[in-house]
PQR file with spaces between the fields and no chain letter, atoms N, CA, C, O and H, PARSE charges and radii, in Angstrom:
ATOM       1  N    MET     1     -21.402   15.597   -3.777 -0.4000 1.5000
ATOM       2  CA   MET     1     -21.141   14.198   -3.532 -0.0000 2.0000
ATOM       3  C    MET     1     -21.882   13.773   -2.273  0.5500 1.7000
ATOM       4  O    MET     1     -21.967   14.517   -1.296 -0.5500 1.4000
ATOM       5  N    THR     2     -22.397   12.595   -2.319 -0.4000 1.5000
ATOM       6  CA   THR     2     -23.110   12.036   -1.181 -0.0000 2.0000
ATOM       7  C    THR     2     -22.126   11.335   -0.244  0.5500 1.7000
ATOM       8  O    THR     2     -21.347   10.495   -0.694 -0.5500 1.4000
ATOM       9  H    THR     2     -22.328   11.990   -3.112  0.4000 1.0000
ATOM      10  N    PRO     3     -22.145   11.660    1.036 -0.5600 1.5000
ATOM      11  CA   PRO     3     -21.240   10.981    1.972  0.2800 2.0000
ATOM      12  C    PRO     3     -21.578    9.493    2.094  0.5500 1.7000
ATOM      13  O    PRO     3     -22.715    9.080    1.866 -0.5500 1.4000
ATOM      14  N    PHE     4     -20.589    8.715    2.452 -0.4000 1.5000
ATOM      15  CA   PHE     4     -20.810    7.292    2.679 -0.0000 2.0000
ATOM      16  C    PHE     4     -21.708    7.111    3.902  0.5500 1.7000
ATOM      17  O    PHE     4     -21.649    7.891    4.853 -0.5500 1.4000
ATOM      18  H    PHE     4     -19.666    9.051    2.637  0.4000 1.0000
ATOM      19  N    THR     5     -22.524    6.090    3.860 -0.4000 1.5000
ATOM      20  CA   THR     5     -23.365    5.769    5.017 -0.0000 2.0000
ATOM      21  C    THR     5     -22.528    5.011    6.041  0.5500 1.7000
ATOM      22  O    THR     5     -21.444    4.518    5.727 -0.5500 1.4000
ATOM      23  H    THR     5     -22.572    5.457    3.087  0.4000 1.0000
ATOM      24  N    ALA     6     -23.032    4.924    7.247 -0.4000 1.5000
ATOM      25  CA   ALA     6     -22.332    4.176    8.300 -0.0000 2.0000
ATOM      26  C    ALA     6     -22.176    2.715    7.901  0.5500 1.7000
ATOM      27  O    ALA     6     -21.154    2.094    8.195 -0.5500 1.4000
ATOM      28  H    ALA     6     -23.912    5.324    7.502  0.4000 1.0000
ATOM      29  N    GLN     7     -23.181    2.167    7.237 -0.4000 1.5000
ATOM      30  CA   GLN     7     -23.133    0.769    6.792 -0.0000 2.0000
ATOM      31  C    GLN     7     -22.042    0.581    5.731  0.5500 1.7000
ATOM      32  O    GLN     7     -21.327   -0.420    5.756 -0.5500 1.4000
ATOM      33  H    GLN     7     -24.011    2.672    6.998  0.4000 1.0000
ATOM      34  N    GLU     8     -21.909    1.533    4.800 -0.4000 1.5000
ATOM      35  CA   GLU     8     -20.870    1.435    3.770 -0.0000 2.0000
ATOM      36  C    GLU     8     -19.481    1.533    4.393  0.5500 1.7000
ATOM      37  O    GLU     8     -18.573    0.801    3.998 -0.5500 1.4000
ATOM      38  H    GLU     8     -22.491    2.346    4.780  0.4000 1.0000
ATOM      39  N    ILE     9     -19.308    2.419    5.350 -0.4000 1.5000
ATOM      40  CA   ILE     9     -18.011    2.558    6.023 -0.0000 2.0000
ATOM      41  C    ILE     9     -17.669    1.290    6.788  0.5500 1.7000
ATOM      42  O    ILE     9     -16.517    0.856    6.798 -0.5500 1.4000
ATOM      43  H    ILE     9     -20.045    3.014    5.671  0.4000 1.0000
ATOM      44  N    LYS    10     -18.669    0.699    7.426 -0.4000 1.5000
ATOM      45  CA   LYS    10     -18.448   -0.548    8.162 -0.0000 2.0000
ATOM      46  C    LYS    10     -18.013   -1.657    7.199  0.5500 1.7000
ATOM      47  O    LYS    10     -17.120   -2.440    7.524 -0.5500 1.4000
ATOM      48  H    LYS    10     -19.604    1.052    7.418  0.4000 1.0000
ATOM      49  N    ALA    11     -18.633   -1.729    6.026 -0.4000 1.5000
ATOM      50  CA   ALA    11     -18.275   -2.743    5.021 -0.0000 2.0000
ATOM      51  C    ALA    11     -16.853   -2.515    4.500  0.5500 1.7000
ATOM      52  O    ALA    11     -16.097   -3.469    4.319 -0.5500 1.4000
ATOM      53  H    ALA    11     -19.358   -1.093    5.763  0.4000 1.0000
ATOM      54  N    MET    12     -16.493   -1.254    4.259 -0.4000 1.5000
ATOM      55  CA   MET    12     -15.134   -0.953    3.782 -0.0000 2.0000
ATOM      56  C    MET    12     -14.091   -1.288    4.838  0.5500 1.7000
ATOM      57  O    MET    12     -13.023   -1.811    4.518 -0.5500 1.4000
ATOM      58  H    MET    12     -17.107   -0.479    4.406  0.4000 1.0000
ATOM      59  N    THR    13     -14.398   -0.989    6.087 -0.4000 1.5000
ATOM      60  CA   THR    13     -13.480   -1.301    7.182 -0.0000 2.0000
ATOM      61  C    THR    13     -13.284   -2.810    7.310  0.5500 1.7000
ATOM      62  O    THR    13     -12.166   -3.278    7.526 -0.5500 1.4000
ATOM      63  H    THR    13     -15.265   -0.564    6.347  0.4000 1.0000
ATOM      64  N    ALA    14     -14.365   -3.565    7.179 -0.4000 1.5000
ATOM      65  CA   ALA    14     -14.275   -5.029    7.249 -0.0000 2.0000
ATOM      66  C    ALA    14     -13.416   -5.568    6.109  0.5500 1.7000
ATOM      67  O    ALA    14     -12.624   -6.490    6.303 -0.5500 1.4000
ATOM      68  H    ALA    14     -15.274   -3.185    7.003  0.4000 1.0000
ATOM      69  N    ARG    15     -13.578   -4.991    4.926 -0.4000 1.5000
ATOM      70  CA   ARG    15     -12.779   -5.452    3.782 -0.0000 2.0000
ATOM      71  C    ARG    15     -11.301   -5.129    3.989  0.5500 1.7000
ATOM      72  O    ARG    15     -10.439   -5.956    3.689 -0.5500 1.4000
ATOM      73  H    ARG    15     -14.221   -4.242    4.769  0.4000 1.0000
ATOM      74  N    CYS    16     -11.002   -3.933    4.500 -0.4000 1.5000
ATOM      75  CA   CYS    16      -9.612   -3.565    4.786 -0.0000 2.0000
ATOM      76  C    CYS    16      -8.996   -4.506    5.818  0.5500 1.7000
ATOM      77  O    CYS    16      -7.850   -4.930    5.674 -0.5500 1.4000
ATOM      78  H    CYS    16     -11.702   -3.262    4.744  0.4000 1.0000
ATOM      79  N    ASP    17      -9.756   -4.827    6.850 -0.4000 1.5000
ATOM      80  CA   ASP    17      -9.270   -5.742    7.882 -0.0000 2.0000
ATOM      81  C    ASP    17      -9.005   -7.132    7.308  0.5500 1.7000
ATOM      82  O    ASP    17      -8.025   -7.779    7.678 -0.5500 1.4000
ATOM      83  H    ASP    17     -10.688   -4.483    6.967  0.4000 1.0000
ATOM      84  N    ALA    18      -9.874   -7.593    6.404 -0.4000 1.5000
ATOM      85  CA   ALA    18      -9.684   -8.907    5.770 -0.0000 2.0000
ATOM      86  C    ALA    18      -8.427   -8.905    4.910  0.5500 1.7000
ATOM      87  O    ALA    18      -7.677   -9.881    4.915 -0.5500 1.4000
ATOM      88  H    ALA    18     -10.669   -7.067    6.104  0.4000 1.0000
ATOM      89  N    LEU    19      -8.185   -7.823    4.171 -0.4000 1.5000
ATOM      90  CA   LEU    19      -6.987   -7.743    3.339 -0.0000 2.0000
ATOM      91  C    LEU    19      -5.728   -7.660    4.197  0.5500 1.7000
ATOM      92  O    LEU    19      -4.691   -8.218    3.837 -0.5500 1.4000
ATOM      93  H    LEU    19      -8.794   -7.031    4.167  0.4000 1.0000
ATOM      94  N    GLU    20      -5.817   -6.968    5.323 -0.4000 1.5000
ATOM      95  CA   GLU    20      -4.680   -6.915    6.244 -0.0000 2.0000
ATOM      96  C    GLU    20      -4.372   -8.309    6.776  0.5500 1.7000
ATOM      97  O    GLU    20      -3.205   -8.684    6.890 -0.5500 1.4000
ATOM      98  H    GLU    20      -6.659   -6.515    5.615  0.4000 1.0000
ATOM      99  N    GLY    21      -5.404   -9.077    7.102 -0.4000 1.5000
ATOM     100  CA   GLY    21      -5.208  -10.439    7.581 -0.0000 2.0000
ATOM     101  C    GLY    21      -4.580  -11.332    6.530  0.5500 1.7000
ATOM     102  O    GLY    21      -3.799  -12.227    6.851 -0.5500 1.4000
ATOM     103  H    GLY    21      -6.352   -8.772    7.009  0.4000 1.0000
ATOM     104  N    ARG    22      -4.922  -11.088    5.281 -0.4000 1.5000
ATOM     105  CA   ARG    22      -4.408  -11.915    4.187 -0.0000 2.0000
ATOM     106  C    ARG    22      -2.985  -11.522    3.777  0.5500 1.7000
ATOM     107  O    ARG    22      -2.143  -12.384    3.525 -0.5500 1.4000
ATOM     108  H    ARG    22      -5.556  -10.360    5.021  0.4000 1.0000
ATOM     109  N    PHE    23      -2.724  -10.204    3.711 -0.4000 1.5000
ATOM     110  CA   PHE    23      -1.454   -9.733    3.162 -0.0000 2.0000
ATOM     111  C    PHE    23      -0.508   -9.101    4.174  0.5500 1.7000
ATOM     112  O    PHE    23       0.658   -8.868    3.855 -0.5500 1.4000
ATOM     113  H    PHE    23      -3.408   -9.504    3.916  0.4000 1.0000
ATOM     114  N    GLY    24      -0.979   -8.818    5.388 -0.4000 1.5000
ATOM     115  CA   GLY    24      -0.116   -8.248    6.417 -0.0000 2.0000
ATOM     116  C    GLY    24      -0.411   -6.787    6.692  0.5500 1.7000
ATOM     117  O    GLY    24      -1.067   -6.105    5.904 -0.5500 1.4000
ATOM     118  H    GLY    24      -1.927   -9.007    5.647  0.4000 1.0000
ATOM     119  N    LYS    25       0.090   -6.319    7.833 -0.4000 1.5000
ATOM     120  CA   LYS    25      -0.161   -4.943    8.274 -0.0000 2.0000
ATOM     121  C    LYS    25       0.485   -3.911    7.361  0.5500 1.7000
ATOM     122  O    LYS    25       0.064   -2.755    7.342 -0.5500 1.4000
ATOM     123  H    LYS    25       0.623   -6.872    8.473  0.4000 1.0000
ATOM     124  N    GLU    26       1.497   -4.312    6.608 -0.4000 1.5000
ATOM     125  CA   GLU    26       2.183   -3.382    5.715 -0.0000 2.0000
ATOM     126  C    GLU    26       1.248   -2.795    4.669  0.5500 1.7000
ATOM     127  O    GLU    26       1.520   -1.722    4.130 -0.5500 1.4000
ATOM     128  H    GLU    26       1.839   -5.251    6.624  0.4000 1.0000
ATOM     129  N    MET    27       0.156   -3.479    4.377 -0.4000 1.5000
ATOM     130  CA   MET    27      -0.779   -3.013    3.353 -0.0000 2.0000
ATOM     131  C    MET    27      -1.430   -1.686    3.726  0.5500 1.7000
ATOM     132  O    MET    27      -1.992   -1.018    2.857 -0.5500 1.4000
ATOM     133  H    MET    27      -0.065   -4.351    4.815  0.4000 1.0000
ATOM     134  N    HIS    28      -1.368   -1.287    4.993 -0.4000 1.5000
ATOM     135  CA   HIS    28      -1.922   -0.001    5.399 -0.0000 2.0000
ATOM     136  C    HIS    28      -0.985    1.149    5.023  0.5500 1.7000
ATOM     137  O    HIS    28      -1.409    2.304    5.021 -0.5500 1.4000
ATOM     138  H    HIS    28      -0.911   -1.829    5.699  0.4000 1.0000
ATOM     139  N    ASN    29       0.260    0.860    4.710 -0.4000 1.5000
ATOM     140  CA   ASN    29       1.238    1.893    4.364 -0.0000 2.0000
ATOM     141  C    ASN    29       1.207    2.167    2.867  0.5500 1.7000
ATOM     142  O    ASN    29       0.787    1.321    2.077 -0.5500 1.4000
ATOM     143  H    ASN    29       0.604   -0.079    4.711  0.4000 1.0000
ATOM     144  N    ASP    30       1.657    3.358    2.486 -0.4000 1.5000
ATOM     145  CA   ASP    30       1.835    3.646    1.070 -0.0000 2.0000
ATOM     146  C    ASP    30       2.838    2.646    0.512  0.5500 1.7000
ATOM     147  O    ASP    30       3.864    2.378    1.138 -0.5500 1.4000
ATOM     148  H    ASP    30       1.998    4.046    3.127  0.4000 1.0000
ATOM     149  N    TYR    31       2.554    2.104   -0.640 -0.4000 1.5000
ATOM     150  CA   TYR    31       3.420    1.127   -1.308 -0.0000 2.0000
ATOM     151  C    TYR    31       3.670   -0.116   -0.464  0.5500 1.7000
ATOM     152  O    TYR    31       4.694   -0.779   -0.622 -0.5500 1.4000
ATOM     153  H    TYR    31       1.721    2.322   -1.149  0.4000 1.0000
ATOM     154  N    GLY    32       2.746   -0.432    0.425 -0.4000 1.5000
ATOM     155  CA   GLY    32       2.882   -1.616    1.271 -0.0000 2.0000
ATOM     156  C    GLY    32       2.941   -2.911    0.482  0.5500 1.7000
ATOM     157  O    GLY    32       3.502   -3.907    0.939 -0.5500 1.4000
ATOM     158  H    GLY    32       1.913    0.107    0.554  0.4000 1.0000
ATOM     159  N    TRP    33       2.356   -2.887   -0.708 -0.4000 1.5000
ATOM     160  CA   TRP    33       2.381   -4.071   -1.566 -0.0000 2.0000
ATOM     161  C    TRP    33       3.806   -4.469   -1.948  0.5500 1.7000
ATOM     162  O    TRP    33       4.040   -5.622   -2.309 -0.5500 1.4000
ATOM     163  H    TRP    33       1.901   -2.078   -1.079  0.4000 1.0000
ATOM     164  N    ALA    34       4.757   -3.548   -1.879 -0.4000 1.5000
ATOM     165  CA   ALA    34       6.145   -3.835   -2.254 -0.0000 2.0000
ATOM     166  C    ALA    34       7.019   -4.179   -1.053  0.5500 1.7000
ATOM     167  O    ALA    34       8.208   -4.447   -1.221 -0.5500 1.4000
ATOM     168  H    ALA    34       4.567   -2.611   -1.586  0.4000 1.0000
ATOM     169  N    SER    35       6.467   -4.179    0.135 -0.4000 1.5000
ATOM     170  CA   SER    35       7.277   -4.347    1.344 -0.0000 2.0000
ATOM     171  C    SER    35       7.980   -5.696    1.417  0.5500 1.7000
ATOM     172  O    SER    35       9.127   -5.763    1.861 -0.5500 1.4000
ATOM     173  H    SER    35       5.501   -3.962    0.272  0.4000 1.0000
ATOM     174  N    VAL    36       7.334   -6.756    0.999 -0.4000 1.5000
ATOM     175  CA   VAL    36       7.963   -8.084    1.067 -0.0000 2.0000
ATOM     176  C    VAL    36       9.126   -8.176    0.079  0.5500 1.7000
ATOM     177  O    VAL    36      10.204   -8.654    0.433 -0.5500 1.4000
ATOM     178  H    VAL    36       6.402   -6.702    0.639  0.4000 1.0000
ATOM     179  N    ALA    37       8.917   -7.728   -1.139 -0.4000 1.5000
ATOM     180  CA   ALA    37       9.963   -7.817   -2.161 -0.0000 2.0000
ATOM     181  C    ALA    37      11.174   -6.961   -1.807  0.5500 1.7000
ATOM     182  O    ALA    37      12.310   -7.345   -2.088 -0.5500 1.4000
ATOM     183  H    ALA    37       8.042   -7.340   -1.427  0.4000 1.0000
ATOM     184  N    LEU    38      10.939   -5.805   -1.194 -0.4000 1.5000
ATOM     185  CA   LEU    38      12.040   -4.900   -0.853 -0.0000 2.0000
ATOM     186  C    LEU    38      12.588   -5.127    0.550  0.5500 1.7000
ATOM     187  O    LEU    38      13.568   -4.498    0.950 -0.5500 1.4000
ATOM     188  H    LEU    38      10.017   -5.493   -0.967  0.4000 1.0000
ATOM     189  N    LYS    39      11.952   -6.026    1.296 -0.4000 1.5000
ATOM     190  CA   LYS    39      12.348   -6.316    2.682 -0.0000 2.0000
ATOM     191  C    LYS    39      12.400   -5.017    3.500  0.5500 1.7000
ATOM     192  O    LYS    39      13.345   -4.766    4.248 -0.5500 1.4000
ATOM     193  H    LYS    39      11.156   -6.537    0.971  0.4000 1.0000
ATOM     194  N    ASN    40      11.361   -4.214    3.330 -0.4000 1.5000
ATOM     195  CA   ASN    40      11.259   -2.927    4.009 -0.0000 2.0000
ATOM     196  C    ASN    40       9.778   -2.728    4.340  0.5500 1.7000
ATOM     197  O    ASN    40       8.954   -2.716    3.427 -0.5500 1.4000
ATOM     198  H    ASN    40      10.594   -4.418    2.723  0.4000 1.0000
ATOM     199  N    PRO    41       9.416   -2.573    5.616 -0.5600 1.5000
ATOM     200  CA   PRO    41       8.005   -2.447    5.963  0.2800 2.0000
ATOM     201  C    PRO    41       7.344   -1.171    5.467  0.5500 1.7000
ATOM     202  O    PRO    41       6.119   -1.119    5.350 -0.5500 1.4000
ATOM     203  N    LYS    42       8.136   -0.131    5.170 -0.4000 1.5000
ATOM     204  CA   LYS    42       7.581    1.134    4.676 -0.0000 2.0000
ATOM     205  C    LYS    42       8.393    1.641    3.475  0.5500 1.7000
ATOM     206  O    LYS    42       9.085    2.653    3.581 -0.5500 1.4000
ATOM     207  H    LYS    42       9.131   -0.173    5.265  0.4000 1.0000
ATOM     208  N    PRO    43       8.313    0.946    2.340 -0.5600 1.5000
ATOM     209  CA   PRO    43       9.081    1.395    1.176  0.2800 2.0000
ATOM     210  C    PRO    43       8.502    2.691    0.608  0.5500 1.7000
ATOM     211  O    PRO    43       7.328    3.006    0.804 -0.5500 1.4000
ATOM     212  N    ASN    44       9.355    3.431   -0.100 -0.4000 1.5000
ATOM     213  CA   ASN    44       8.873    4.622   -0.794 -0.0000 2.0000
ATOM     214  C    ASN    44       9.084    4.434   -2.295  0.5500 1.7000
ATOM     215  O    ASN    44       9.683    3.450   -2.728 -0.5500 1.4000
ATOM     216  H    ASN    44      10.309    3.175   -0.259  0.4000 1.0000
ATOM     217  N    PHE    45       8.591    5.380   -3.077 -0.4000 1.5000
ATOM     218  CA   PHE    45       8.635    5.225   -4.523 -0.0000 2.0000
ATOM     219  C    PHE    45      10.072    5.181   -5.046  0.5500 1.7000
ATOM     220  O    PHE    45      10.368    4.431   -5.976 -0.5500 1.4000
ATOM     221  H    PHE    45       8.105    6.179   -2.725  0.4000 1.0000
ATOM     222  N    ALA    46      10.954    5.967   -4.464 -0.4000 1.5000
ATOM     223  CA   ALA    46      12.350    5.963   -4.905 -0.0000 2.0000
ATOM     224  C    ALA    46      12.991    4.589   -4.699  0.5500 1.7000
ATOM     225  O    ALA    46      13.788    4.151   -5.529 -0.5500 1.4000
ATOM     226  H    ALA    46      10.714    6.577   -3.708  0.4000 1.0000
ATOM     227  N    GLN    47      12.656    3.912   -3.613 -0.4000 1.5000
ATOM     228  CA   GLN    47      13.202    2.573   -3.365 -0.0000 2.0000
ATOM     229  C    GLN    47      12.657    1.562   -4.367  0.5500 1.7000
ATOM     230  O    GLN    47      13.374    0.654   -4.789 -0.5500 1.4000
ATOM     231  H    GLN    47      12.009    4.268   -2.938  0.4000 1.0000
ATOM     232  N    ILE    48      11.405    1.716   -4.744 -0.4000 1.5000
ATOM     233  CA   ILE    48      10.820    0.826   -5.752 -0.0000 2.0000
ATOM     234  C    ILE    48      11.491    1.062   -7.095  0.5500 1.7000
ATOM     235  O    ILE    48      11.801    0.108   -7.809 -0.5500 1.4000
ATOM     236  H    ILE    48      10.823    2.454   -4.402  0.4000 1.0000
ATOM     237  N    GLU    49      11.719    2.320   -7.446 -0.4000 1.5000
ATOM     238  CA   GLU    49      12.420    2.647   -8.697 -0.0000 2.0000
ATOM     239  C    GLU    49      13.810    2.017   -8.721  0.5500 1.7000
ATOM     240  O    GLU    49      14.222    1.440   -9.727 -0.5500 1.4000
ATOM     241  H    GLU    49      11.467    3.095   -6.867  0.4000 1.0000
ATOM     242  N    LYS    50      14.512    2.130   -7.626 -0.4000 1.5000
ATOM     243  CA   LYS    50      15.870    1.579   -7.563 -0.0000 2.0000
ATOM     244  C    LYS    50      15.842    0.060   -7.708  0.5500 1.7000
ATOM     245  O    LYS    50      16.654   -0.506   -8.440 -0.5500 1.4000
ATOM     246  H    LYS    50      14.177    2.598   -6.809  0.4000 1.0000
ATOM     247  N    ALA    51      14.917   -0.605   -7.019 -0.4000 1.5000
ATOM     248  CA   ALA    51      14.816   -2.064   -7.096 -0.0000 2.0000
ATOM     249  C    ALA    51      14.456   -2.530   -8.506  0.5500 1.7000
ATOM     250  O    ALA    51      14.839   -3.625   -8.918 -0.5500 1.4000
ATOM     251  H    ALA    51      14.258   -0.146   -6.424  0.4000 1.0000
ATOM     252  N    ALA    52      13.718   -1.695   -9.247 -0.4000 1.5000
ATOM     253  CA   ALA    52      13.317   -2.040  -10.613 -0.0000 2.0000
ATOM     254  C    ALA    52      14.332   -1.534  -11.645  0.5500 1.7000
ATOM     255  O    ALA    52      14.094   -1.616  -12.850 -0.5500 1.4000
ATOM     256  H    ALA    52      13.407   -0.806   -8.912  0.4000 1.0000
ATOM     257  N    SER    53      15.456   -1.016  -11.166 -0.4000 1.5000
ATOM     258  CA   SER    53      16.509   -0.455  -12.023 -0.0000 2.0000
ATOM     259  C    SER    53      15.980    0.662  -12.923  0.5500 1.7000
ATOM     260  O    SER    53      16.376    0.786  -14.082 -0.5500 1.4000
ATOM     261  H    SER    53      15.650   -0.950  -10.187  0.4000 1.0000
ATOM     262  N    LEU    54      15.084    1.463  -12.368 -0.4000 1.5000
ATOM     263  CA   LEU    54      14.539    2.601  -13.102 -0.0000 2.0000
ATOM     264  C    LEU    54      14.891    3.925  -12.429  0.5500 1.7000
ATOM     265  O    LEU    54      14.367    4.975  -12.803 -0.5500 1.4000
ATOM     266  H    LEU    54      14.763    1.362  -11.426  0.4000 1.0000
ATOM     267  N    ASP    55      15.772    3.874  -11.442 -0.4000 1.5000
ATOM     268  CA   ASP    55      16.122    5.088  -10.697 -0.0000 2.0000
ATOM     269  C    ASP    55      16.874    6.110  -11.542  0.5500 1.7000
ATOM     270  O    ASP    55      16.943    7.282  -11.172 -0.5500 1.4000
ATOM     271  H    ASP    55      16.197    3.022  -11.138  0.4000 1.0000
ATOM     272  N    HIS    56      17.438    5.686  -12.670 -0.4000 1.5000
ATOM     273  CA   HIS    56      18.142    6.632  -13.536 -0.0000 2.0000
ATOM     274  C    HIS    56      17.162    7.635  -14.178  0.5500 1.7000
ATOM     275  O    HIS    56      17.596    8.663  -14.697 -0.5500 1.4000
ATOM     276  H    HIS    56      17.382    4.734  -12.971  0.4000 1.0000
ATOM     277  N    TRP    57      15.872    7.354  -14.149 -0.4000 1.5000
ATOM     278  CA   TRP    57      14.863    8.267  -14.694 -0.0000 2.0000
ATOM     279  C    TRP    57      14.449    9.337  -13.686  0.5500 1.7000
ATOM     280  O    TRP    57      13.837   10.331  -14.079 -0.5500 1.4000
ATOM     281  H    TRP    57      15.520    6.518  -13.728  0.4000 1.0000
ATOM     282  N    ARG    58      14.757    9.172  -12.425 -0.4000 1.5000
ATOM     283  CA   ARG    58      14.301   10.118  -11.393 -0.0000 2.0000
ATOM     284  C    ARG    58      14.676   11.571  -11.689  0.5500 1.7000
ATOM     285  O    ARG    58      13.818   12.437  -11.516 -0.5500 1.4000
ATOM     286  H    ARG    58      15.255    8.366  -12.106  0.4000 1.0000
ATOM     287  N    PRO    59      15.884   11.896  -12.119 -0.5600 1.5000
ATOM     288  CA   PRO    59      16.203   13.307  -12.364  0.2800 2.0000
ATOM     289  C    PRO    59      15.383   13.932  -13.506  0.5500 1.7000
ATOM     290  O    PRO    59      15.258   15.154  -13.592 -0.5500 1.4000
ATOM     291  N    ARG    60      14.843   13.104  -14.355 -0.4000 1.5000
ATOM     292  CA   ARG    60      14.104   13.633  -15.491 -0.0000 2.0000
ATOM     293  C    ARG    60      12.699   13.882  -15.083  0.5500 1.7000
ATOM     294  O    ARG    60      11.891   14.334  -15.895 -0.5500 1.4000
ATOM     295  H    ARG    60      14.944   12.111  -14.286  0.4000 1.0000
């Protein structure tokens, strides 16, 4: 695999910063897209399952 160039990394960083400005700092966290709906800045998958009433599937 070819490593990213410095220019590509700079472009990706700029895009991440723009998305953070648009959607908030929570987007840097895992599952940050669900933070507003769950009123939790760092939600985890189990919390998303519970909010979607799918937590009964977790033991399986």
